[in-house]
C-alpha positions as CSV (number, residue, x, y, z in Angstrom):
1,M,-46.8,60.1,52.7
2,N,-43.4,61.7,52.2
3,S,-43.6,65.4,50.9
4,T,-40.7,64.8,48.6
5,S,-42.6,62.2,46.6
6,L,-45.1,64.8,45.5
7,L,-42.3,66.9,43.7
8,P,-41.7,66.3,40.1
9,A,-38.7,63.8,39.7
10,A,-36.7,66.7,38.1
11,L,-36.7,68.6,41.6
12,R,-36.2,65.9,43.9
13,R,-32.7,65.2,45.3
14,P,-31.2,62.1,43.9
15,E,-31.4,59.2,46.1
16,K,-28.0,57.9,47.6
17,S,-26.3,56.5,44.7
18,E,-25.1,52.8,44.6
19,T,-21.5,51.8,44.1
20,P,-21.4,50.8,40.4
21,R,-21.0,47.1,40.1
22,L,-17.5,45.9,38.5
23,L,-18.4,42.5,38.1
24,L,-21.4,40.7,37.4
25,S,-22.7,37.0,38.2
26,R,-23.3,34.5,35.8
27,D,-27.0,35.2,35.9
28,E,-26.5,38.9,35.4
29,A,-24.3,38.6,32.6
30,A,-26.5,36.4,30.9
31,K,-29.5,38.6,31.4
32,A,-27.3,41.7,29.9
33,L,-26.6,39.8,27.0
34,N,-30.3,38.5,26.8
35,V,-29.0,35.0,26.5
36,S,-29.5,31.9,28.9
37,V,-26.8,30.9,31.6
38,R,-26.1,27.7,29.4
39,M,-25.4,30.0,26.4
40,L,-23.2,32.3,28.4
41,D,-21.0,29.1,29.5
42,S,-20.9,28.0,25.9
43,L,-19.3,31.4,25.1
44,T,-17.1,31.5,28.0
45,E,-13.3,30.4,27.7
46,P,-11.9,28.1,26.9
47,A,-14.5,27.1,24.3
48,G,-15.6,30.6,23.6
49,A,-14.1,34.1,23.3
50,L,-15.6,35.7,26.7
51,K,-12.9,35.7,29.6
52,P,-14.3,35.5,33.0
53,V,-12.9,36.6,36.3
54,R,-12.6,33.7,38.6
55,I,-12.7,34.2,42.4
56,G,-12.5,31.0,44.2
57,R,-15.2,29.2,42.7
58,R,-17.1,31.9,41.4
59,V,-17.3,33.1,37.7
60,L,-17.7,36.6,37.3
61,F,-17.9,38.9,34.3
62,S,-16.6,42.4,33.7
63,P,-19.2,44.8,31.9
64,V,-16.1,46.1,29.8
65,E,-15.3,42.6,28.9
66,L,-19.2,41.9,27.9
67,Q,-19.0,45.1,25.8
68,R,-15.6,44.2,24.1
69,W,-17.2,40.9,23.1
70,I,-20.2,42.5,21.5
71,D,-17.9,44.9,19.7
72,A,-15.9,42.2,18.5
73,E,-19.0,40.2,17.3
74,T,-20.7,42.9,15.7
75,K,-17.6,43.7,13.7
76,A,-17.6,40.2,12.6
77,I,-20.9,40.5,11.0
78,P,-20.6,41.4,7.2
């Protein structure tokens, strides 16, 4: 057992911080929006308003774009 594991969380040194994710996969984006991948696909351009980033055959989503879409949808609700 590691002696640092006995310390309260506030006193422990932070673990190595991960590099922030700049783009999310379809699965990750769907999970972040709490929808299915199929629903995410229907919300994606050209039929929907979400704009993906395409790198080769991969379809990725920016967290900033997801937040922009959420904000726009929230404002549209009367």
